[in-house]
N, C-alpha and C positions, 0 to 999 in steps of 0.2 A: 504493500500500500504506500508507504513512503513518507507520509506527512506525520511525523512523530513529534509529539509535543513534550514539554518539560516533564510531565508526570509519567511519560511512557518511553523516554529515550533510553536506548541501550548502549549508546556510544556518544561521545562528544568530539567536536573538532576543536583542538587546542589553538585557538586564534588569540594571541595576546594583544592587549591594547598598544603595547610598545610597537609591535609589528605594524598595526594599523596606521599609527602616526608616522612611523619611519618611512613608509612607502610614499609619503607625500612628495611629489616632484612636480610642482607647478611650473610649467615652462611657457615661454612666449616665443612664438615663431612668426616670421613674416610670410606673407603670401601675396600673390599677384591679385590685383583687383579683378573681380568677376564682372561680367556684364550686368547692368542693372536690370534685374528681373523681379525685384521685390514687389510683393503685394502691399506690404506695409512701408510707409515712408521711413527711411532710416534716420536715426538721430544724427545731427550735424557733427561731422568729423569723428564719429565714434568708430573704433576698430570693430571689424566684423566678429561675430561669435566664432567663426572658423579660425581666427587668429589666436585663440586660446586653446591650450592643450586639454584633451579629454581626461587627463589624470585628476583634474579637479573633481569631476563627477564620479570617476571610478573610485577614488579614495572615500568619498561619501557613501557610495554603494557598498564598499567593503566594510565600512564601519557599521552600516545598517545590518549587514549579515551577522556581525558580531552581536549587535543589539538584539536581533531577533532570537538568537540562540541563548542569550543570557538574561533576557527579560521575561518574567513569568507571563503566561497568557497569550504569547504570540504564536498561536496555531497558524497553520498555513493560510486559511482565509484572512486572518487578521494581518499576517505578514504581507500577503499580496496587496491588501488594501493600503497599508502603510507605504509600501514601495510605489504604488500607483500615485498616491498623492504627492510624495516628494518628487517623483518624476514629472508630474504635471507642473509643480511649482518651478522646477528647473526649466522646463520648456517655456513656460510663460515669462520667466525672468530674462530669457535670452532671445525670444522670438523676434523682437524688433531689430536684432542684429543678424538674423538669418535671411539669406537671399531666397526670396520667393515663398517664404512660409507665412502663415497667418495664425492668429490666436484661435484657441478652441472655445473662447467665450461665445455663448449663444449657439454652440454646437453640441456640447455635452449636456446630458439631461440635468436640468436644474441650475446650470452654470450661466449666470447672467454676465453683466459687465465686470471687467477686471480693471485694475489700475493701469494707466498708460503713461509712458515716459513723455517728457516734453521734447518734441522732435526738433526744437530749435537749439537744444543743448546737448553736450557730449556726455556719454555714459561709458562706463567700463563694465562690459557684460560679464566678465569673470567675477568681479566683485558683487554684482547683482545676483549672480547664480549662487555664489557662496553664502550670501546673506539669506537668500530664499530657502535654500536647502537646510542650512543650520537652524534657522528659525523654526521651520516646520518639524524637523527632526526632534527638537527639544519638546515640542508639543505632543507629537505622536508617541514618544517614548518617555513620557513624563514620569512613569513609575519605575524606570530603570534604576540600577544601583548608583551610588555616588561615584564609584570608579568610572562607570560608563559616562556619567554626566561630565566628569572631568575630561574624558576623551573627546566628547562632543565639543566642549569649549576649546580644547587644545587644537583640534583639527580646524575649527573656525578661525582661531587666531593665526595659526601657521599659514593657512591658505590665504587669509587676508593680507598678512605681512608680505608674502611672496607676490601677490597680485598688485600690491601697492608699489612694488619696485619700478622705478622709472616714471611713475605718475606724480607730477609736480603740482597739479591743481587740486587743492584740498576740496574744493567744491564738487569736482567730478567724483572724488572718492565718496563724499558724504551723499551726494545725489544718487549714486549707483547703489550704495548699501541701503539707503532708505527705500529705493524702488524695489529692490529684492525683498526687503522686509515687508513692504506693503503687499506685494504679490503673495507672500507666504501667509499673511494674515487673512487675505481674501480667500485663499485656497483652504485655510484652516476653518474659516467660518462655513465655507461650502461643504467641507467634509462632515461637519457636525449634523448635517441634515440628511445623510444617506441611509440611516438606520444601523450603521455599524460602529458609531462612535463609542469608544471605550469598550469595544468588544472583548478586549483582553481581560476585562474585569468580570466577565460573565460567560466563560466558556461553557459551563454546565449549569444552566438556570434551574434552580431547584423547584420552581413552580411549573416546569414543563410537564405536561401529562403525556406519558408514553402511550401511543396507540397500541392496542392489543388485538391481534387477529392472526389467523394461520399464515405463516410465512413472513410475518413482520419482524423488524429488528428486535433483538433481545440483548439485554446487558451482557457484556463480556468481562469476565474477571470482576474486580471490585468496583468498576465504574458503572453505576446504575443509571446514569443520565447520559444521553448521547451528546456529542460535541456540537455546539452552536446550532441548535435545531431551527432557529428563526433566521439564520443568515441568508437563506434564499429569498427572503422578503426585502433585502436591501436594494437600494437603487443601483441600476446598471449605469455605466457611463454612456453607452450607446442605447438609444431607445429601440434600435433594431434587435438588440439582444433580449428584450423583454419577451419576445415571442419565439425565441430559439429554444428548442428542446430536443433531446435525443430520442431515438426510437424507443418504444416501450420494451421492457424486458420480456423474456419468454414467460409463459404462464407458470405460476408456482404450483409445484406438486411434490409430494413425498413419494409418489408411486415409482417403484423401481423401473428403470429404463425409460422414464419420462424425459423430456428435453431438459427439465430442471435438474433431475437426478443425475443425468449424464454430464451436465455442466459442472456439477459439484464433484462427481466421480473423476472427472479429468484432472482436477487438482490433486486428488489422492494419488492417482497414477503418476503424475509428474513428480510429486514429492518422493515417490519410491525410487525414482531413477535419476535424481538430480546429479549432474556432474559438478566438479569443483568450479568450472567456469560459470555454470549457471548460478551456483550459490554466490559466487563473487559478484555476478551481475545483480542479483537480487539485493545484496548488501549495499552495493554502490548506489542504487536508486531507492534505498530505504529512506534516505534524507532525514535521519533521526534528529538532526540538530538545526540546520538552517532552513528546513522545510523545502518542499518541492518548489515553491515560488522563489525562495532564496536561491535554490540551485539554478533556476532559470536565469536569474540576474547574475549569478556567478559565471554562467556561460556567456552572457552578454559582455561581462567584464573581460573575459578571456579573448573574445573576438575583437573587441575594441582595442585591447592592448596589441593584439597581433596586427591590426590594421594601422597602428600608430595614429589612431583617430584624433580628430580635433573636437572641440566642445560642441560644435554644431551637429556632428554625427552622433555623439553621445546623447545629446538632448533628444534627437529623433528616435534613436533606438530605445532609450529608456521610457519615453512617454508612450510609444506604441506598445511596447511590451508590458508596461505597467498597467495601462488601461485594459489590455486584453486579458491579463491574468486576473485582475480584479473581477471583471465580468465573468471570466471562466469559473472562478470559485463561487460567485453568487449563483450562477445558473446551474452549476454542478450540485450545489447544496439544495437548490430548489428541486432538482430531480431526485436527490437522495431522500428527502423527506416527503416528496410526493408519492414515490413508490414504496419507500420504507422497507426495502428488501432485506431479508435476513442475511447476515454475513456468512461467507462460506464455512468458516470454522463452526458456527452454530448449526448450520444445516448438516455438515458432515458428521458431527458428533451425535446428532439425533437420528440420522437416517442411514449412515454408512459405516463409520468407524468411531466408536465412542471415545477412544483415547487419542485420536488424531490431533496434532497441533501443527500450525503453520510455521514455516521457517522464519518468517518475519512477523513481528507482533501485529495483530489486527487492531486497528484503532476503533474507538467507540462511535462509529457512524454507520448509517445504512449503506448497503453495498453498491447501490446502482445510482450513478455511474462512478467509475474510478476517478478520483481527483488527480492522481498522478498522470494518468493517460490524458485527461482533459487539459491539465497544465502543460504537459509536454507537447500536445497537439497544437495548442494555441501558440506556444513558444516557437515551434518549428515553422508555423505559418508566418509569423511576424518576421523572424530572422531570415527566412528564405526570401521573402518579399524585398528585404533590404540588401542582403548580401549575395543572393543567387541560389540556384537549385543545387549546385555541385560544390558547395563551400566546405572544404575540409578543415577540421580543427581537432585539437586534443583537449579533452576535459580533464583538468588537473585540480578540480574543486577540492578533492580530499587527498591531495598530494602528501605523502608521508604517513597516511593512514590506510589508504587503499590504492591499488594500482590505477594509473591514469587510463582513460578510455579514449580511443581515437576513432573519429567518424569521417566518412567521406562526404556526408551531407547532413543537413538538419533533419531530413526525413529518416535517415538511418538512426540518428539519435533518438527521435521520438518513438520509432519502432522498438528500439532496445529498451527504452524506459517503460514502454507500455507492456511488453511481454515479461519484463522483470517482475511484474505483479503476479503473473501466473507462477513463476518460479518461487516467489516468496509465499505463495499460497493465500494471498489476501484478497484476490479479486477473481470473479468469474471472467471467462474470456469475453463474454458479451459486454460486460461492464468496461473492460479495457478497450475493445475495438470501437464500441459506440461512443465511449468517452473521448477517445482521440478525435473521432469525426466531429463530435460536438465542440471540442476545443478549437478545431480548425475553423469551423463555421463562425464561432464567436470572434475569433481573430480577424476573419475576413470582414466582419461588420465594423470593427475598429478601423481597418484600413480604408473603409469607405468614407471616413471623416475627411473633411476638406482641410488637410494640413497645408496645402498650397493653394 
């Protein structure tokens, strides 16, 4: 299954705060002026967003992955939401320095007007981005520990100091920082109306009444309440995703040799013949610490580093990926609690093998569809649209803990992440395959937004 939360983690990724801060390498590079194709009038004499290095955004992304795994309550849907809003803040803080791009105000569901820069004055988009991300991160991870809060402040100061190098006009500095902070405040206010605000504080609502019927979800282990049962009611960023739904699961039945029985029996058969390679694959996509959503952002970081990307490309990648993953988890959770399907481990113990256990820990959520497959399907669709169908990369997210994984394309990546749930014994094949298709469709709707 893969989205393991604090109470259910079986391993940790040892990411130190020192390492997060030390990777800070904010660089300025020159570039040739591009033809004027901008939709938005550029600020007078301002450097383009493309003249700032992507490391500014990558460092903030890496710090967020550390915050996700070390702050209680940041289950995968909550993590995806947080990454989406910080990515939106980054994009909106630099969009006026992007050639040909436009704001998403009045395009995203519920997002009205946003602060705009004074187009007669100069801005430093790097400083604006740093202020926007840091301001929103402090709000979204308000309950994190003091050490993490110190890391947030340190990264903000170090980034700001580097970005000020060579900037002699104090008014430009203050104007840019204030604009970024204003964008962050507006995005923060917007976020509080989506239904998921402070979701970290109520992962398992005690007042939730668990539906009881044949084939419905049953408590697994000591966790008697399922995870975030109301998350599917949250607002999507794209209104098109309000009506997106996966195919219905096969009809439930305990009858031997029924389609449902065979779907569960397949997992038992697979578990009896697992190879070392398959077990390794299942463990890699378990994502017990940074969550599946965090793993997707880690892959984005890897690709941006490989490309030696600038801030303009980072802003595009993060906002498209973040919006897609948020909607992917909202709609996946809507499906989960709509169908409320029994988890494989529960079915197998009742109908096939009473002592059977899955290789990977099954999380306390209904089984249909797979969140990992939905997440990876959306990720592959976004990254393929940006970097191409045959983009090869090596995923070293868990370097030093697990062997790296190399892929010839993003499609190959999502197919491996999807089938890993079968090897782990946490998902039925139908939940995996239909989940991946579902994620792709959600991402396609995000790509229909008018970024240009």
